[in-house]
N, C-alpha and C positions, 0 to 999 in steps of 0.2 A: 820815291823811295819806296820800296816793296816792303810789306810786313814780314814776309818769311825771306830768310837767306840761305837757309840749309847749312849754315856754318855751325850751328849748334847740334846739329843731329848726332854728333858724336860725344854729347856730354859736356861740352865746354862752350863757353861764353867770351865775349871780348870786354875787357875794361876800357876805360877812356884812355886813349892814346895807344890802343890796339893790342895790349898784352892778353892772351888766351889763359883763361883758368877754369877749373872744373866748375860746373854750375853747383856743386855744394861747397865750394870755397866759403870760408868764414866771412870774406868781404861781400860776396854774393847774398850770403845769408843777411848781412847786416843791412845793405841796401835794399834788398827785396823786402825785408820786414817794414822798413820806411815806406815802400811802395804799397804794401797791404795797408799800412796805416792811412796814406792818402787816399786810398778806395773807401776805407770806413769813414773818414771824415767826410767824403762825397755823400755818403748815406746819409748822414747827419744833415748836411747842407741841403739835401734834396726834401727835407722835411718842412712841413708847415711851420716855422719858427720866425723869430723876429728877422726881417730883413738886414739889420744891421749885424747880427750874429752870423747870418748866412755869409754876408760880404766879408766878415773877419775870417770865416772858415776858408774862404777861397785864398784869402791871403795866406793862412797857414799852410794850405796845399801847396801854394807856390814855394813857400820857405822850405817845405819838406822834399820838394822836387830839387831845390839847391842841395839839401843835405844829401839825398840819393847821389847826385852828380859828383859831390865831393868825395863820398865813399867809394864810388865806382871809378875814380881817378887813379891811375897809377902811371905816374910820370914826374920828372923833375921840373919840367916848365908847364904843368896844368895851369898855373896860376894866370897865364896870359889867357885871358878870354873866358875863364871860369867865373861863375857867379859866385858870390860870397854872402855869408850872413854877418850881420853887424850888430853891435851892442843894442841898437834901437829895435831890433827883432825881439830881442829877449825883454826888453823894457816894454815893448807893445803888449806882450803876454803878460806881463806883471801888472800894467795899468787895467787891462781888460779882467783879471782876475780880482784886483781890488774894487773895480767898479762893481761887479756882480756880488762880491761878498759884502758890500755895503747894504744890498738888499735882503740878504740872507740872515737866518738865525744863526747864532754861532753853533759849532758842532759841540755836542758834550758827549758823544760816543761814536763808534764806527756805524756806518749805516749799510744796510744790505741792498745792493743794487736792484733796480725794478721799478714797477709802478707803471712805467709807460714806455713803449717801445724806444722811443728816441732817447730816454734817459739810459735805458739799457744798452743802447749802442754807443752812447758816450762812455760807459764803463768799459764796454768791450774795446774802444778806442784807446782808451786810457790804459787798459792792460797790453794792447799791441804795442802801444808807445813805450811803455816799460820794457817790454820784451826787445824792442828795437835798441832802446838804450843799453840794455845788458849786452846785446850782440856787438854794438859800437864798442863798449868797454872791453870785450872779450878781445877784439882784433887790435886794441891799441898798444898792447906791448909789441907786437910784431910790425905793425904798420903805423906811420904817423897819421893821427886822427885830429882834425881841427877841433880844438876845444869847444868852438861855438856850437858844435853838432851836439855835443854832449849836454852842453848847457841849455841848448834849445828843446832837446827831446826831455830834459828833466823838467823844464818849466812848463812844457806842454802838457805833460802828464797831469801837473797840477791844476792847469787850465781846464784840462777835460774833465778832472773830477768836479771842479766848482760849477764847469757848465753843465753837468748833469743835475746839479742840486738847482741851478738857475731855471733850467728848463722844466725840472720837477715842480718848481713853485709857479712857473708860468702855466703848467698844465693842471696846477692844483692837486698835485700828488702829494700823499702823506709820506714822509720818510719813516722808514722802518729802521729803529736802531738794533743794532747787533747787541743781543744780551747772550751771554755765555750760558749753556745749558737751557736754552729754549726748548720747552717739552713740546712733542708732537701733540695734537688734540685727537 
């Protein structure tokens, strides 16, 4: 398989099943944002973090590839041979969130992202995940969207927030609460 095909030189790309659309099509924006999220999560996974978390992030990247494939499909018979998300994929995220939250102090206010590079990357990933979710919801009135994709992205953004807190704790980072009207020194 060649990496370049020259078929996109005119500003179009192919959806699964062959339909050509503009590269600025809302569906391309939706699955392109999911693709961006996959890369950000890879950056988190490449850090010196708990190997179990790194392995779980690899599973998340796999599930996000499934989300992207679902969003890139435009055919009636795509279900044949297409990967799918399942209830257990969302449950896995919820269980991971619950496990991390058991180790964390309860939140009493919003917190400001930062304190360690990997913590900031978790927050950036969470923001990209929320953007992906908004882009998927934006296409849903015009194109059929698998509800599992929306649920997965919604739960994943929660996971990434809690992961930022867990990794902050692992790296002994002090969370900075957001206090409205914080004065400059």
